[in-house]
C-alpha positions in Angstrom: -0.1 0.2 0.0 1.3 3.4 -1.1 1.3 6.8 0.4 -2.2 7.6 -0.9 -4.0 4.6 0.6 -7.4 5.3 2.2 -7.1 5.2 5.8 -9.4 2.9 7.8 -11.1 5.8 9.5 -11.9 7.4 6.2 -13.3 4.3 4.9 -15.5 3.4 7.6 -16.9 7.2 7.3 -18.0 6.3 3.7 -19.8 3.2 5.0 -22.4 5.0 7.0 -23.3 4.5 10.5 -21.3 1.7 11.9 -22.6 -1.3 14.0 -20.3 -3.9 15.6 -21.3 -7.2 16.8 -24.9 -7.3 15.4 -26.9 -8.9 12.9 -29.2 -7.1 10.7 -32.1 -8.6 9.1 -34.0 -7.3 6.0 -37.8 -8.6 5.4 -38.7 -10.7 2.6 -40.7 -8.7 0.0 -43.1 -9.4 -2.8 -43.0 -6.7 -5.7 -45.1 -6.4 -9.0 -43.8 -7.5 -12.1 -42.8 -5.3 -14.8 -45.7 -3.7 -16.4 -44.5 -4.6 -19.8 -44.4 -8.3 -19.1 -46.7 -10.0 -21.3 -47.7 -12.9 -18.9 -48.6 -10.7 -15.9 -52.3 -11.8 -16.4 -51.1 -15.4 -15.7 -50.0 -14.6 -12.3 -46.1 -13.9 -12.6 -44.7 -12.1 -9.4 -41.3 -11.0 -8.6 -40.2 -10.8 -4.6 -37.2 -9.7 -3.1 -35.4 -12.1 -0.8 -33.9 -10.7 2.6 -30.4 -10.3 3.5 -29.1 -11.5 7.2 -25.9 -10.2 8.1 -23.5 -11.5 10.8 -20.9 -9.8 12.8 -18.0 -12.1 11.5 -19.0 -10.7 8.1 -20.8 -13.6 6.6 -24.4 -13.4 5.4 -27.4 -15.1 4.5 -29.8 -14.9 1.5 -33.6 -16.2 2.5 -36.4 -16.1 0.2 -39.7 -18.2 0.5 -38.3 -21.6 -0.5 -34.4 -21.1 -1.4 -31.8 -20.4 1.2 -28.2 -19.4 0.6 -26.5 -19.9 4.1 -23.1 -18.8 5.4 -22.2 -16.8 2.3 -18.9 -14.7 2.4 -16.6 -13.1 -0.2 -13.5 -14.9 -1.3 -10.1 -13.9 -3.2 -8.3 -16.4 -5.2 -10.6 -19.3 -4.0 -10.1 -18.5 -0.3 -12.4 -17.1 1.8 -11.4 -13.6 3.2 -9.6 -13.6 6.6 -10.5 -9.9 7.8 -8.7 -8.2 10.7 -11.7 -6.3 11.2 -15.4 -6.3 10.1 -17.6 -3.4 10.2 -21.2 -3.4 9.6 -23.2 -0.3 8.5 -25.8 1.3 6.4 -25.4 2.0 2.7 -27.9 4.0 0.3 -30.0 0.8 -0.5 -29.3 -1.5 2.3 -26.5 -2.6 4.5 -22.8 -2.6 4.1 -20.1 -4.9 5.2 -16.2 -3.5 5.3 -13.5 -6.1 5.7 -10.1 -4.9 6.8 -7.7 -7.3 4.9 -3.8 -7.2 5.1 -3.8 -5.8 1.5 -6.2 -3.2 1.9 -10.0 -2.7 2.4 -13.2 -4.8 0.8 -16.4 -3.4 1.0 -19.6 -5.4 -0.1 -23.0 -3.5 -0.6 -26.1 -5.7 0.1 -28.9 -3.8 -1.7 -32.6 -4.2 -1.9 -33.6 -2.7 -5.1 -37.3 -2.0 -6.5 -37.5 -5.3 -8.3 -34.5 -7.3 -7.1 -31.5 -7.5 -4.7 -27.8 -7.2 -5.5 -24.3 -7.2 -4.1 -22.0 -4.4 -4.8 -18.2 -4.7 -4.4 -15.2 -2.3 -4.1 -11.8 -2.8 -3.3 -9.3 -0.2 -2.0 -5.7 0.0 -1.1 -4.8 -2.8 -3.4 -2.2 -2.2 -6.0 -3.2 -5.1 -8.2 -6.5 -6.9 -8.4 -6.5 -10.6 -7.6 -7.0 -13.2 -10.2 -10.4 -14.2 -8.9 -12.8 -12.4 -6.8 -16.2 -13.7 -5.6 -18.4 -11.6 -3.8 -20.6 -14.6 -2.8 -18.7 -18.0 -2.2 -19.0 -21.0 0.1 -22.6 -20.5 0.2 -24.6 -23.7 1.5 -27.6 -24.1 -0.7 -31.2 -25.3 0.5 -34.5 -25.6 -1.1 -33.2 -26.0 -4.7 -34.4 -29.2 -6.7 -32.5 -28.0 -10.0 -30.4 -25.3 -11.5 -29.9 -23.5 -14.8 -26.3 -23.2 -16.2 -25.5 -21.0 -19.2 -22.7 -22.1 -21.5 -19.6 -20.1 -22.3 -20.7 -19.3 -25.7 -21.7 -20.7 -29.1 -22.4 -24.3 -28.8 -21.3 -24.5 -25.2 -23.8 -26.7 -23.3 -26.8 -24.9 -21.1 -29.7 -26.4 -19.7 -31.4 -27.1 -16.7 -30.0 -30.1 -14.7 -31.4 -31.9 -11.3 -29.2 -31.7 -8.3 -27.8 -35.2 -7.7 -28.6 -36.5 -4.1 -26.2 -39.0 -3.0 -26.5 -39.5 0.5 -26.9 -43.1 1.7 -25.0 -44.3 -1.4 -22.3 -46.4 -1.1 -19.0 -46.8 -3.0 -15.8 -45.4 -3.7 -16.1 -41.6 -4.4 -13.3 -41.7 -7.0 -14.4 -44.5 -9.0 -18.2 -43.4 -8.7 -17.6 -39.8 -9.5 -19.6 -38.8 -6.5 -18.1 -35.1 -6.2 -19.3 -32.8 -8.9 -18.9 -29.3 -10.1 -20.7 -27.2 -12.7 -19.7 -23.8 -14.1 -22.1 -21.3 -15.5 -21.3 -18.0 -17.6 -23.3 -14.8 -18.0 -26.2 -16.3 -16.0 -27.2 -18.8 -13.6 -30.5 -19.8 -11.7 -31.7 -22.0 -8.9 -34.9 -23.6 -9.3 -37.0 -24.5 -6.6 -40.4 -25.9 -6.4 -42.2 -22.7 -6.9 -39.8 -20.2 -7.0 -36.7 -19.3 -9.4 -33.6 -16.8 -8.7 -31.8 -15.9 -11.7 -28.4 -14.5 -11.3 -26.0 -12.4 -13.3 -23.8 -9.3 -13.7 -25.0 -6.3 -15.7 -21.5 -5.3 -16.8 -19.6 -7.4 -19.1 -17.3 -4.9 -20.6 -14.0 -5.7 -18.3 -14.3 -9.0 -16.5 -15.6 -12.6 -17.2 -18.5 -13.6 -14.9 -18.7 -17.1 -13.8 -21.1 -19.1 -11.2 -20.3 -22.3 -9.8 -22.4 -24.9 -8.0 -20.7 -27.8 -6.4 -21.1 -30.5 -4.0 -18.9 -31.8 -0.7 -19.3 -35.0 0.6 -18.0 -37.1 3.6 -18.0 -41.0 3.7 -18.1 -43.5 6.6 -17.5 -47.3 7.0 -14.4 -49.3 6.1 -15.6 -52.0 3.6 -18.7 -50.6 2.3 -18.3 -46.5 2.4 -21.4 -45.0 2.8 -22.0 -41.3 1.9 -23.5 -39.8 5.3 -23.0 -36.1 4.6 -23.3 -34.2 1.2 -23.6 -30.6 1.2 -24.5 -28.2 -1.7 -22.4 -25.1 -2.2 -22.4 -21.8 -4.6 -20.1 -19.2 -5.6 -20.3 -16.4 -8.3 -17.6 -14.1 -9.1 -15.3 -12.3 -11.7 -11.8 -13.1 -13.3 -10.0 -10.2 -12.7 -6.7 -11.3 -14.2 -4.2 -9.8 -11.7 -4.5 -6.5 -13.3 -2.9 -3.2 -12.0 -5.4 -1.2 -10.1 -5.2 2.6 -11.0 -5.1 4.8 -7.8 -5.5 1.7 -5.7 -9.2 1.7 -6.2 -11.7 -0.3 -8.3 -15.4 -0.8 -8.2 -16.6 -4.1 -9.5 -19.7 -4.8 -11.5 -22.9 -5.3 -9.4 -24.3 -8.9 -9.0 -28.0 -9.1 -9.2 -30.6 -11.7 -8.1 -34.2 -11.9 -9.5 -36.6 -13.9 -7.6 -39.8 -15.1 -9.4 -42.6 -17.6 -9.4 -42.1 -18.7 -13.1 -38.8 -19.7 -14.5 -39.0 -18.2 -17.9 -40.2 -14.7 -17.2 -37.6 -14.5 -14.1 -34.8 -15.2 -16.4 -36.3 -12.6 -18.8 -36.1 -10.0 -16.1 -32.4 -10.7 -15.6 -32.0 -10.6 -19.4 -33.6 -7.2 -19.7 -31.6 -5.9 -16.8 -28.3 -7.0 -18.4 -29.3 -5.9 -21.6 -29.8 -2.2 -20.3 -26.5 -2.3 -18.4 -24.4 -3.6 -21.8 -26.5 -1.3 -24.4 -27.4 -4.3 -26.2 -28.1 -3.8 -29.8 -32.0 -4.2 -30.8 -32.8 -1.9 -33.4 -31.8 -4.3 -36.3 -34.3 -6.1 -38.5 -34.8 -9.6 -38.3 -32.3 -11.2 -40.7 -33.4 -13.3 -43.5 -30.3 -14.4 -45.5 -28.5 -16.9 -47.6 -24.9 -17.8 -47.3 -22.9 -20.4 -49.3 -22.0 -24.0 -47.9 -18.9 -23.9 -45.6 -16.1 -26.2 -47.2 -17.3 -25.8 -50.9 -15.5 -24.0 -53.6 -16.2 -20.5 -53.5 -15.9 -18.1 -56.5 -17.5 -14.9 -58.2 -19.1 -17.1 -60.7 -21.3 -19.0 -58.2 -22.4 -15.8 -56.2 -23.3 -14.4 -59.7 -25.5 -17.6 -60.3 -27.3 -17.5 -57.2 -28.0 -13.7 -57.8 -29.4 -14.0 -61.2 -31.4 -17.1 -60.2 -32.9 -15.0 -57.4 -33.5 -12.1 -59.9 -35.5 -14.1 -62.1 -37.3 -16.1 -59.6 -41.3 -15.7 -59.5 -42.6 -15.2 -56.8 -39.3 -13.8 -55.4 -37.9 -14.7 -52.3 -37.2 -11.3 -50.3 -33.8 -12.1 -48.7 -32.3 -9.2 -46.8 -28.5 -10.4 -47.2 -26.3 -12.7 -49.2 -23.3 -13.8 -47.9 -19.8 -14.9 -49.3 -18.7 -17.6 -47.1 -15.1 -18.5 -46.3 -13.0 -19.7 -49.0 -12.2 -16.6 -51.2 -8.7 -15.8 -49.5 -6.0 -17.1 -47.4 -7.2 -16.8 -43.8 -5.7 -13.5 -42.5 -5.1 -12.1 -45.9 -8.7 -10.8 -46.3 -8.1 -8.2 -48.7 -6.4 -10.5 -51.2 -9.2 -12.8 -53.1 -7.9 -15.6 -54.9 -8.4 -15.9 -58.7 -11.7 -17.0 -58.5 -12.9 -13.3 -57.8 -11.9 -11.4 -61.0 -12.7 -7.9 -60.2 -12.1 -8.3 -56.6 -14.4 -8.2 -53.5 -15.6 -4.8 -54.6 -17.2 -6.2 -57.8 -19.1 -8.9 -55.9 -20.3 -6.8 -53.4 -21.6 -4.3 -56.3 -23.6 -7.5 -58.1 -25.1 -8.4 -54.7 -26.1 -4.9 -53.8 -27.5 -4.1 -57.4 -30.3 -6.7 -57.0 -31.3 -5.1 -53.6 -29.6 -7.4 -51.0 -27.1 -6.3 -48.3 -23.8 -7.5 -49.2 -22.2 -9.9 -46.6 -18.7 -11.4 -46.0 -17.4 -14.1 -43.6 -14.2 -13.1 -41.8 -12.2 -14.7 -38.7 -10.8 -11.6 -37.5 -8.6 -13.4 -34.9 -7.4 -16.1 -36.9 -4.3 -16.3 -39.3 -3.0 -19.3 -41.2 0.7 -20.0 -41.2 1.0 -19.9 -45.0 -0.8 -16.5 -45.0 1.2 -13.5 -46.2 0.2 -11.9 -43.0 1.7 -14.6 -40.7 5.0 -14.5 -42.7 5.3 -10.8 -42.4 3.9 -10.3 -38.9 4.4 -13.4 -36.9 4.9 -10.9 -33.8 1.3 -10.2 -34.0 0.3 -13.7 -32.8 -0.4 -14.8 -29.1 2.8 -15.9 -27.8 4.1 -17.8 -24.7 6.3 -16.5 -22.1 9.4 -17.8 -24.3 8.3 -15.3 -26.7 7.2 -18.1 -29.2 3.8 -18.1 -31.4 1.4 -20.5 -29.9 -0.4 -22.5 -32.7 -3.9 -22.6 -31.7 -5.3 -25.0 -34.2 -3.5 -27.8 -36.4 -5.8 -29.7 -38.7 -6.3 -31.1 -42.2 -6.6 -27.4 -43.5 -3.3 -26.2 -42.1 -1.8 -24.4 -38.9 -3.5 -21.6 -37.4 -2.6 -18.8 -35.0 -4.5 -16.7 -32.7 -3.8 -12.9 -33.2 -3.1 -10.8 -30.4 -5.9 -7.9 -29.9 -3.5 -6.0 -27.7 -1.1 -5.5 -30.4 -1.2 -2.0 -32.2 -0.2 -3.2 -35.4 -2.9 -5.8 -35.5 -5.2 -3.2 -34.5 -4.2 -0.8 -37.3 -4.6 -3.8 -39.8 -8.0 -4.7 -38.6 -9.1 -1.2 -39.2 -7.9 -1.3 -42.5 -9.6 -4.7 -43.5 -13.0 -3.4 -42.0 -12.7 -0.1 -43.4 -11.9 -1.5 -47.0 -14.9 -3.8 -47.0 -17.0 -1.2 -45.7 -15.8 1.2 -48.6 -16.4 -1.6 -51.1 -20.1 -2.2 -50.0 -20.5 -4.9 -47.3 -22.8 -4.1 -44.8 -23.3 -7.6 -43.2 -20.3 -9.3 -41.5 -20.2 -12.8 -40.0 -17.0 -13.0 -37.8 -16.4 -16.3 -37.1 -13.8 -17.9 -34.3 -14.4 -15.1 -32.0 -13.4 -17.1 -28.9 -9.7 -17.1 -30.5 -9.8 -13.5 -29.1 -10.9 -13.9 -25.5 -7.8 -15.8 -24.1 -7.0 -15.3 -20.4 -4.3 -12.7 -20.3 -2.7 -14.7 -17.2 -1.7 -17.6 -19.7 0.0 -15.6 -22.5 2.4 -12.8 -23.3 0.7 -10.0 -24.5 2.4 -7.0 -26.7 0.6 -4.6 -24.4 0.1 -5.9 -20.9 -2.2 -4.4 -18.2 -5.7 -5.2 -19.5 -7.9 -8.1 -18.9 -8.8 -10.6 -22.0 -12.3 -8.9 -21.8 -11.0 -5.4 -22.0 -8.7 -6.6 -25.1 -11.6 -8.2 -26.7 -13.8 -5.2 -26.2 -11.2 -2.9 -28.0 -11.1 -5.0 -31.0 -15.0 -5.1 -31.1 -15.2 -1.4 -30.7 -12.8 -0.6 -33.7 -14.5 -3.1 -35.7 -17.9 -1.3 -34.8 -16.4 2.1 -35.7 -15.2 0.7 -39.0 -18.3 -1.0 -40.3 -20.7 1.5 -39.1 -23.6 1.6 -36.7 -26.1 0.3 -39.4 -24.1 -2.8 -40.5 -25.4 -6.0 -39.4 -22.9 -8.0 -37.6 -23.2 -11.8 -36.9 -20.7 -13.5 -34.6 -19.9 -17.2 -34.4 -18.1 -19.1 -32.0 -18.3 -16.5 -29.5 -18.3 -16.1 -25.9 -21.6 -14.5 -24.8 -21.2 -11.9 -22.2 -18.5 -9.9 -24.0 -20.3 -9.9 -27.3 -23.3 -8.0 -25.9 -23.4 -4.5 -27.3 -21.6 -5.3 -30.4 -23.3 -8.2 -32.1 -26.7 -7.9 -33.8 -27.1 -11.9 -34.4 -25.2 -14.6 -32.5 -25.1 -18.1 -33.5 -26.0 -20.2 -30.6 -25.1 -23.7 -31.5 -22.4 -25.8 -33.3 -22.1 -25.4 -36.8 -24.7 -27.7 -38.9 -22.9 -28.3 -42.3 -25.6 -30.7 -44.0 -28.3 -32.9 -42.5 -27.1 -36.1 -41.5 -29.1 -38.6 -39.0 -31.5 -36.8 -36.2 -29.3 -37.9 -33.4 -26.3 -36.1 -35.0 -24.7 -34.2 -32.3 -24.9 -30.9 -34.0 -28.5 -31.2 -34.6 -29.2 -32.1 -30.9 -26.9 -29.3 -29.9 -29.2 -26.9 -32.0 -32.6 -28.0 -30.4 -30.9 -27.9 -26.7 -29.3 -24.5 -27.3 -32.1 -22.7 -29.2 -34.6 -23.9 -26.3 -32.6 -23.1 -23.4 -31.0 -20.1 -24.7 -34.2 -18.5 -25.8 -34.8 -16.2 -23.1 -32.2 -13.6 -24.3 -33.4 -13.9 -27.8 -34.0 -10.4 -29.2 -32.9 -9.1 -25.9 -29.0 -9.2 -26.1 -29.3 -9.7 -30.0 -31.1 -12.0 -32.5 -30.3 -15.7 -31.7 -29.3 -17.8 -34.8 -30.0 -21.3 -34.5 -28.0 -22.1 -37.7 -28.8 -22.6 -41.4 -32.4 -23.9 -42.0 -32.3 -27.3 -43.9 -35.0 -27.6 -46.7 -34.0 -30.6 -48.3 -32.1 -33.8 -47.4 -29.1 -33.1 -49.5 -27.7 -36.6 -49.5 -28.3 -37.0 -45.7 -30.5 -39.4 -43.8 -33.4 -36.9 -42.4 -36.8 -37.6 -43.3 -39.2 -35.1 -44.5 -40.9 -34.9 -41.3 -37.7 -34.3 -39.5 -36.6 -31.8 -41.9 -40.0 -30.1 -41.5 -40.0 -30.2 -37.8 -36.5 -28.7 -37.6 -37.3 -25.8 -39.9 -40.6 -24.9 -38.1 -38.9 -25.0 -34.8 -36.0 -22.7 -36.1 -38.7 -20.5 -37.9 -41.1 -19.8 -35.1 -38.7 -18.6 -32.4 -38.2 -15.2 -33.6 -34.4 -15.2 -34.4 -32.3 -14.9 -37.4 -33.6 -16.9 -40.5 -30.8 -18.1 -42.9 -30.1 -21.1 -45.1 -27.1 -22.5 -47.2 -29.3 -24.4 -49.6 -28.6 -24.4 -53.2 -31.8 -22.5 -54.0 -31.7 -23.1 -57.9 -32.1 -26.8 -56.9 -35.2 -26.7 -54.7 -38.5 -27.5 -55.7 -41.5 -25.3 -55.8 -42.9 -26.7 -52.5 -39.6 -26.1 -50.9 -39.2 -22.6 -52.0 -42.9 -21.9 -50.9 -41.7 -23.3 -47.4 -38.7 -20.8 -47.3 -41.0 -18.0 -48.1 -43.2 -19.4 -45.4 -40.6 -18.9 -43.0 -39.8 -15.2 -43.8 -39.5 -13.3 -40.4 -41.2 -10.0 -39.7 -39.2 -6.9 -40.1 -40.3 -6.2 -36.2 -38.3 -8.3 -33.8 -40.8 -10.6 -31.8 -40.1 -13.5 -29.7 -42.0 -16.9 -29.5 -43.3 -17.5 -26.1 -42.2 -21.1 -24.6 -45.0 -21.8 -22.1 -43.4 -24.7 -20.4 -39.7 -23.6 -20.4 -37.5 -25.0 -18.8 -39.3 -28.4 -18.8 -38.7 -30.9 -21.6 -41.3 -33.7 -20.5 -42.5 -34.8 -23.9 -43.1 -32.0 -26.3 -41.6 -28.6 -27.0 -44.2 -25.9 -27.4 -43.5 -22.5 -28.8 -46.5 -19.7 -29.3 -46.2 -16.8 -31.7 -48.7 -14.0 -31.4 -50.1 -12.1 -34.3 -51.7 -9.0 -32.9 -52.8 -7.6 -36.3 -55.0 -10.7 -36.7 -55.9 -11.2 -33.1 -54.4 -14.7 -33.5 -51.6 -17.1 -32.6 -49.3 -19.6 -34.0 -48.7 -22.6 -31.9 -45.9 -25.3 -32.5 -45.9 -28.6 -31.0 -42.7 -30.2 -31.6 -41.7 -33.8 -30.4 -37.7 -34.0 -30.6 -38.0 -37.3 -28.7 -37.3 -41.0 -30.1 -40.8 -42.3 -29.2 -44.5 -41.4 -29.8 -46.1 -39.0 -27.4 -49.6 -38.0 -26.7 -50.7 -35.2 -24.5 -53.6 -33.0 -23.7 -53.1 -29.2 -23.3 -55.3 -26.8 -21.8 -55.7 -23.6 -24.3 -55.4 -21.4 -21.1 -51.8 -22.7 -20.5 -50.6 -21.7 -24.0 -52.3 -18.3 -24.8 -54.1 -15.8 -22.5 -57.5 -17.1 -23.3 -59.6 -19.9 -21.7 -60.7 -21.3 -25.3 -60.3 -20.0 -28.8 -61.0 -21.3 -32.4 -58.3 -23.8 -33.5 -57.3 -24.6 -37.1 -54.5 -26.9 -38.4 -52.0 -24.9 -40.3 -49.0 -25.3 -42.6 -48.2 -27.4 -44.4 -51.5 -28.8 -44.6 -54.4 -27.2 -45.9 -55.9 -25.5 -42.9 -58.6 -27.5 -41.2 -61.1 -26.0 -38.9 -61.5 -27.8 -35.4 -64.0 -25.6 -33.7 -63.7 -23.7 -30.5 -61.7 -25.6 -28.2 -60.8 -25.4 -24.4 -58.4 -27.9 -24.8 -56.3 -29.8 -27.5 -55.1 -33.2 -27.7 -51.8 -33.8 -29.6 -50.3 -37.1 -31.0 -46.9 -37.0 -32.4 -44.6 -39.8 -33.9 -40.9 -39.5 -33.0 -39.3 -36.3 -34.4 -42.7 -35.2 -35.7 -44.3 -31.6 -35.3 -47.7 -29.8 -35.7 -48.6 -26.1 -36.3 -52.0 -24.8 -35.5 -53.6 -21.6 -35.8 -55.7 -20.1 -33.0 -57.8 -17.3 -33.9 -60.1 -15.2 -31.4 -62.3 -14.1 -34.5 -62.9 -17.7 -35.8 -61.1 -16.8 -39.0 -59.0 -19.0 -41.2 -55.1 -18.6 -41.2 -54.5 -15.9 -44.1 -53.0 -17.2 -47.3 -50.6 -14.5 -47.2 -49.3 -14.9 -43.4 -45.8 -16.2 -42.9 -44.8 -17.9 -39.6 -43.1 -14.8 -38.7 -46.2 -13.0 -38.7 -45.4 -10.9 -42.1 -47.8 -10.4 -45.1 -46.2 -11.9 -48.0 -47.2 -11.8 -51.6 -45.2 -14.9 -52.2 -47.3 -17.6 -50.7 
């Protein structure tokens, strides 16, 4: 600590009235849901758990069902060991000040209008710790399941039951009785009738991670029996040991939203995060075509597609046509190969002439070993502490390196690349392998140290957005989620779907799961892209029913709609189906009434206000037939309504129903049209709610 350190007396004065040797208890309160919440008529309510603070600096979070007991902050995985603890008031609740050997830590336990939160500040620290958790070692009670969000594109998210092992026997090493699950961006506890959703609202500086884990003890000699199992939770930030200016840092606030419905509670947290990160929500819903990955790419192929679309009647009103990878060596983005006579400028003009946004694929953080860029500037790559470039990937296509976002030369080069592409007319950018740009600064030697990996990542995102302009559409693939908010218009949420294989292909199963569980932030952080939509079998083993089910599921959710099909090889029925999937320009989500449950059938509901109607999709993604009856009141905000069978069959009227019985074979779906006015589905209405001349 230096001469300008904050003295203990001064810090305590900031803390307000001090109370030693006491505990503070704040009452549990119910609050009204946000007035804009569309399901408030269905009984959704937010509530605020109470804080209980103890004289030793530990605290509890108490809600109606869920309890987090004996919480305390930790630094680098160890609970803080304060010399002194001071309890006092803060503007929105109570404050705990810990006097530590390195300086002071202050926690504000706040009670807000619709939530509770923890604010944290460090003073007197010359460097930040590597990890800091404002809540750790919290013992968990009243929880049956938990939701975990994956790190980014394709990384597993979902709802998982909490294993209960007490009373089982066996060796803990062979039976894997101990477990731990990490969650990024958001996390949720799910009780019987209550959900607590947890997340930071600022992702511009630090990676946020929550972890739930167990600890067990065994007894016995021959048959070891688990007789004591406890569940714990922690949530914190990767600070990466950066230098702290003026020995003071205020950390992002950790929010806890509590509600009686899981989906709506997650929505509340998502909206709060979007406000704190300036998420982009102004773009039209994307409707695009892109070339297939791995196929030869050329100006001639693009020109053929443009000519076909120009002459097609009725037309397909795509917004964007995207040039996929393969037009240059990876890294030499402004030097297209011989398949692009006239360069990328000519291709952009041809796309633009027919009324489409010109789009292009680029991997800004990746460089191939055989590229000119790598040969001329190997010093721009990520290096180890021996100053040697670290190969990031070696495969059949070659050796590839990650570029260091902190290097001034690399930043200048990226400005030139995106600036030139924008001048050429490209206003849609698909940036891939974005995770290569977010590498823990602790593990590598940076050209310019002193910033966290998230800050370096944001520096690059900011310069890209400055060059492409605020009006350009930006789709990110293979990206970490938290750091992308505020820059991305679209994010691919699942692993790449190259071409249809069998139903149980991991990429297809990943798409179904990620699109379902990540739907709570669709059109809030960005438009979710569930990958390219299949319109034909293309030599795979998917049935016509399976192709239809996948496409309807991807289409009804309300995210970006895109395909890489050879449109000129599709028949009229397939083309009409793609027109039916056209999204509305105004972003609108489907509602998932039974999220996060996955019992037998996935259900998605789309509202068409202009027609006082709804599109309702029942989707059986399981390997066995299912039969189930649903109450209409559980699907829409009406006790009964007029029901019609919808696409792809000729609309059939079933009359006014209060419940609907659904029977589906494996991988089958059924789409219905619910009408308040007893009207058949309009012939020009798309699944996205747009009136189209092409149907």
